[in-house]
C-alpha positions in Angstrom: 2.2 47.1 2.1 4.2 44.0 2.8 2.8 41.1 4.8 4.8 39.3 7.5 6.3 36.0 6.8 4.2 33.0 7.8 0.9 34.7 7.3 -1.6 33.4 4.8 -3.1 35.3 1.8 -6.5 34.1 0.5 -7.0 33.1 -3.0 -10.3 34.4 -4.3 -9.9 33.5 -8.0 -11.9 30.3 -7.9 -15.3 32.0 -7.5 -18.2 31.1 -9.8 -18.0 34.5 -11.4 -14.5 33.9 -12.6 -15.0 30.4 -13.8 -13.0 27.2 -13.6 -9.3 26.9 -14.3 -7.9 25.2 -17.4 -4.4 23.7 -17.7 -1.7 25.4 -19.7 0.3 23.6 -22.4 2.7 22.1 -19.8 -0.2 20.7 -17.7 0.2 23.3 -15.0 -2.7 25.4 -13.6 -1.5 28.9 -13.4 -4.7 30.9 -12.7 -5.6 31.1 -16.4 -9.3 31.6 -16.8 -11.3 29.3 -19.1 -11.1 30.4 -22.7 -8.0 32.5 -22.2 -4.6 31.8 -23.7 -1.3 31.7 -22.0 -0.7 35.3 -23.2 -3.9 36.6 -21.6 -3.8 39.4 -19.0 -2.5 38.2 -15.6 -5.1 36.8 -13.2 -4.1 38.4 -9.8 -4.1 36.9 -6.4 -5.3 39.3 -3.7 -4.0 39.2 -0.1 -6.8 39.5 2.4 -4.3 40.9 4.9 -2.8 43.7 2.9 -4.8 44.0 -0.3 -1.7 43.5 -2.4 -2.1 41.5 -5.6 0.2 39.3 -7.6 0.1 37.4 -10.9 0.8 33.7 -11.3 1.4 33.9 -15.1 4.6 32.8 -16.7 5.8 36.5 -16.5 5.5 36.3 -12.8 7.3 33.0 -12.6 10.1 34.5 -14.6 10.7 37.0 -11.8 11.3 34.2 -9.3 14.8 33.2 -8.5 16.1 29.6 -8.7 15.2 27.0 -6.0 18.6 27.5 -4.5 18.0 31.2 -3.9 15.4 33.2 -2.0 12.3 33.5 -4.1 10.4 36.8 -4.6 6.7 37.5 -4.4 6.1 40.4 -6.8 3.1 42.7 -6.4 1.5 43.4 -9.8 0.1 46.7 -8.5 3.0 48.5 -6.9 6.0 46.4 -8.0 7.1 45.7 -4.4 8.7 42.4 -3.6 8.7 40.4 -0.5 11.0 37.3 0.1 9.9 33.8 0.4 12.2 31.2 1.9 12.6 28.4 -0.6 13.4 25.9 2.1 10.6 26.7 4.6 8.0 28.0 2.2 7.1 30.6 4.8 4.6 32.5 2.5 1.4 30.5 2.3 -1.9 31.0 0.4 -5.3 29.9 1.6 -7.9 28.3 -0.8 -11.1 30.3 -0.8 -13.1 27.1 -1.5 -12.0 24.8 1.3 -9.8 27.1 3.5 -6.9 24.7 3.1 -3.6 26.5 3.3 -1.0 25.6 0.6 2.7 26.6 0.4 3.3 29.3 -2.2 6.6 27.7 -3.2 4.7 25.6 -5.9 4.4 27.7 -9.0 1.6 25.5 -10.4 -0.7 25.6 -7.3 -2.1 22.2 -8.4 -4.3 22.0 -5.3 -6.9 24.4 -6.7 -7.7 22.2 -9.7 -9.5 19.9 -7.2 -12.4 22.4 -7.1 -12.7 22.6 -10.9 -13.4 18.8 -11.3 -11.1 18.7 -14.3 -9.0 15.7 -14.9 -6.8 16.4 -17.9 -4.3 13.6 -17.4 -5.6 10.3 -18.7 -4.1 6.8 -18.4 -3.6 5.3 -21.8 -4.1 1.8 -20.4 -7.4 2.0 -18.7 -8.7 5.5 -19.4 -8.8 6.7 -15.8 -8.4 10.5 -15.5 -6.3 12.4 -13.0 -6.2 16.1 -11.9 -2.4 16.1 -11.6 0.3 14.6 -13.7 2.2 13.1 -10.7 -1.0 11.1 -9.8 -1.0 9.6 -13.3 2.7 8.8 -13.0 2.0 6.9 -9.7 -1.0 5.2 -11.2 0.9 3.9 -14.2 3.0 1.7 -11.8 -0.1 -0.4 -11.3 0.1 -1.4 -15.0 3.9 -1.7 -15.1 4.2 -3.5 -11.8 7.0 -1.2 -10.8 7.6 -1.1 -7.0 10.7 0.9 -6.4 10.2 1.6 -2.6 11.3 -1.3 -0.4 10.8 -1.9 3.3 14.1 -2.4 5.1 12.5 -4.5 7.8 10.6 -7.1 5.8 11.5 -6.5 2.2 8.0 -5.8 1.0 7.9 -3.4 -2.0 5.6 -0.6 -2.8 4.7 1.5 -5.9 4.6 4.8 -3.9 6.7 6.2 -1.1 3.6 7.2 1.0 2.5 3.5 0.9 5.9 2.5 2.3 5.7 5.3 5.0 2.3 4.0 6.1 3.6 0.4 6.1 6.5 1.2 8.3 4.1 2.0 11.1 3.3 -1.7 11.3 6.9 -2.3 12.4 7.1 0.7 14.7 3.7 0.1 16.2 2.8 3.8 15.7 -0.9 4.5 15.6 -1.3 8.3 15.5 -5.0 8.3 14.5 -7.4 7.6 17.4 -11.1 7.0 17.4 -12.9 9.6 19.6 -15.7 7.1 20.3 -13.8 4.0 21.5 -10.2 5.1 21.7 -8.9 2.5 19.2 -5.8 3.6 17.3 -4.9 3.4 13.6 -1.8 3.6 11.6 -3.5 5.4 8.7 -6.2 8.1 8.6 -8.3 6.2 6.0 -8.5 3.3 8.4 -9.9 5.6 11.1 -12.4 7.0 8.6 -13.6 3.5 7.7 -13.7 2.5 11.4 -15.9 5.5 12.3 -18.7 4.0 10.1 -19.1 1.3 12.7 -20.2 3.9 15.2 -22.3 5.9 12.8 -23.8 2.8 11.2 -23.2 4.3 7.7 -23.2 1.7 4.9 -23.0 3.6 1.6 -22.1 0.6 -0.6 -25.0 -1.7 -1.4 -25.1 -5.0 -3.2 -27.3 -4.9 -6.3 -28.0 -8.6 -6.0 -29.3 -8.9 -2.4 -29.4 -5.4 -1.1 -26.9 -5.9 1.7 -25.0 -2.7 2.7 -21.3 -2.3 3.5 -19.3 0.4 5.1 -16.4 0.0 2.7 -16.2 -0.6 -1.1 -13.7 -3.4 -0.9 -16.1 -5.3 1.4 -18.8 -5.0 -1.3 -16.3 -6.2 -4.0 -15.5 -9.3 -1.9 -19.1 -9.9 -1.1 -20.1 -9.8 -4.8 -17.9 -12.9 -5.4 -20.4 -14.9 -3.3 -23.0 -14.2 -6.0 -20.6 -14.8 -8.9 -19.0 -17.9 -7.4 -15.6 -16.5 -8.1 -12.8 -17.9 -6.0 -9.6 -16.5 -7.4 -7.3 -17.6 -4.6 -6.4 -21.3 -4.7 -4.5 -23.4 -2.2 -1.5 -25.1 -3.8 -1.7 -28.0 -1.4 -5.3 -29.2 -1.7 -6.7 -27.0 -4.5 -9.4 -25.4 -2.4 -10.5 -22.0 -3.7 -11.1 -18.8 -1.7 -12.9 -15.5 -2.3 -10.4 -13.5 -0.3 -6.6 -13.7 -0.1 -6.6 -13.5 3.7 -8.8 -16.6 3.8 -6.3 -18.5 1.8 -3.5 -17.3 4.1 -5.4 -18.5 7.1 -6.2 -21.8 5.4 -2.5 -22.5 4.6 -1.8 -22.7 8.4 -3.8 -25.9 8.4 -1.2 -27.5 6.1 1.8 -25.9 7.9 0.4 -26.6 11.4 1.2 -23.0 12.4 -0.6 -21.7 15.4 0.9 -18.3 16.2 -1.9 -17.1 18.5 -1.7 -18.7 22.0 -4.2 -18.4 24.9 -2.6 -16.9 28.0 -5.0 -18.8 30.2 -4.7 -22.4 29.0 -1.9 -22.4 26.4 -4.0 -23.5 23.5 -2.8 -22.4 20.1 -4.9 -21.0 17.2 -4.1 -20.4 13.6 -6.2 -17.2 13.5 -6.4 -14.3 15.9 -10.2 -14.1 15.8 -10.4 -17.8 16.9 -8.3 -16.8 19.9 -10.5 -13.9 20.7 -13.6 -16.1 20.5 -11.9 -18.8 22.7 -11.0 -16.2 25.4 -14.7 -15.8 26.0 -14.8 -19.3 27.5 -12.5 -18.1 30.2 -14.2 -14.8 30.8 -17.7 -16.3 30.6 -18.7 -13.5 28.2 -21.8 -14.2 26.1 -22.5 -11.0 24.2 -25.0 -12.5 21.7 -28.5 -13.0 23.2 -31.5 -14.7 21.7 -34.4 -12.1 21.5 -36.9 -14.9 21.8 -35.8 -16.9 24.9 -33.0 -14.8 26.2 -30.3 -17.5 26.0 -26.8 -16.1 25.6 -24.0 -17.2 23.3 -20.3 -16.7 23.0 -20.3 -16.6 19.2 -22.6 -14.9 16.8 -22.9 -18.0 14.5 -24.0 -20.1 17.5 -26.9 -17.6 18.0 -27.7 -17.8 14.3 -27.9 -21.6 14.6 -30.0 -21.4 17.7 -32.6 -19.1 16.2 -33.5 -21.8 13.7 -35.0 -23.7 16.6 -37.5 -20.9 16.9 -38.1 -20.2 13.2 -38.1 -23.9 12.2 -35.7 -23.1 9.4 -33.7 -26.1 8.1 -31.6 -24.9 5.2 -29.5 -28.1 4.8 -31.3 -30.9 3.0 -30.3 -34.5 2.4 -30.2 -35.2 -1.4 -31.0 -38.9 -0.7 -34.1 -38.7 1.5 -35.0 -35.1 1.7 -34.6 -34.7 5.4 -33.7 -31.2 6.6 -31.2 -30.0 9.2 -30.5 -26.7 11.0 -26.8 -27.1 10.7 -24.4 -28.3 8.0 -22.5 -30.7 10.3 -25.7 -32.5 11.2 -26.3 -33.1 7.5 -22.7 -34.4 7.1 -23.2 -36.8 9.9 -26.6 -37.9 8.6 -25.1 -38.7 5.1 -23.0 -41.5 6.6 -26.2 -43.4 7.1 -26.7 -43.6 3.3 -23.0 -44.1 2.4 -22.4 -46.7 5.2 -19.2 -44.9 6.2 -17.9 -45.7 9.6 -14.8 -43.7 10.1 -14.5 -44.1 13.9 -13.0 -47.2 15.5 -13.8 -48.4 19.1 -10.5 -48.6 21.1 -11.9 -51.4 23.2 -13.3 -53.9 20.6 -12.1 -52.5 17.3 -15.5 -52.2 15.8 -16.1 -49.3 13.3 -18.9 -46.9 14.1 -20.4 -43.9 12.3 
């Protein structure tokens, strides 16, 4: 019996009884069972719709026509053939493990190696393993620095085409992935996945030094630099170091005077978007951060943190000269001028310098 085009046939050859797949000499996974050679008996695929079976060994591949012609799906049981359009890949197969449907036009069926856990392709530079050869090829560009895909809008280069495709959404404004909780849109699916952890409260990445949890691994990596003291990004103007590149980018605007974010209410400009967002709360009167002790509200979270020290009595900033403690760093800076005798401010009326 022949199945209709467009229907899926289910691959049942990844069951525990049959064992995991192993790569052939060319690195392809052709349904060869573990311990078998390339000349072993064909391992059939069975269609759940019609019960027909077909082999994916090299003998079966040899019966396929070239990519410019219509490919044939050959039944190993009855010898019947059914066409597969090489351009549309109309005949599909469904993975029995994850139910994901794959196009049958790929003779290697590399998707199914995901379930075996095998990573036969290893990077000679760093030793990282990959399930598919094309993943290794893409990874090697990290070591070579090759970035062959260039954005026609801004000139930024990328190692992989899918990175460029994702980047282009910045210019088009396309955000096809939407959060079902708050409606926020994202250009990439992985950004949405990371964002969802805000709603679930999931923080699977934990700092081994202080126990703080993070929703994303890159946040943990950045946080660890606080403990190591590493500041790899340095300002070329003043030499100040930063833990994160975006912090350096924001800092550079101090030297350039750039303030691209403008308040629509009063026209004040800001170097960073989050500074503008915080400023807007002055106009709206919003005070989302509330003291649990006295109920006082604050526009900014750090202002609440400073305020709480009034209740706790904490004074983390200590003068090295006299030992006096302060709740805020700027209070300590002002206090130090007593010891240094610094008087940087001049009275416009009489010209006297004051601290």
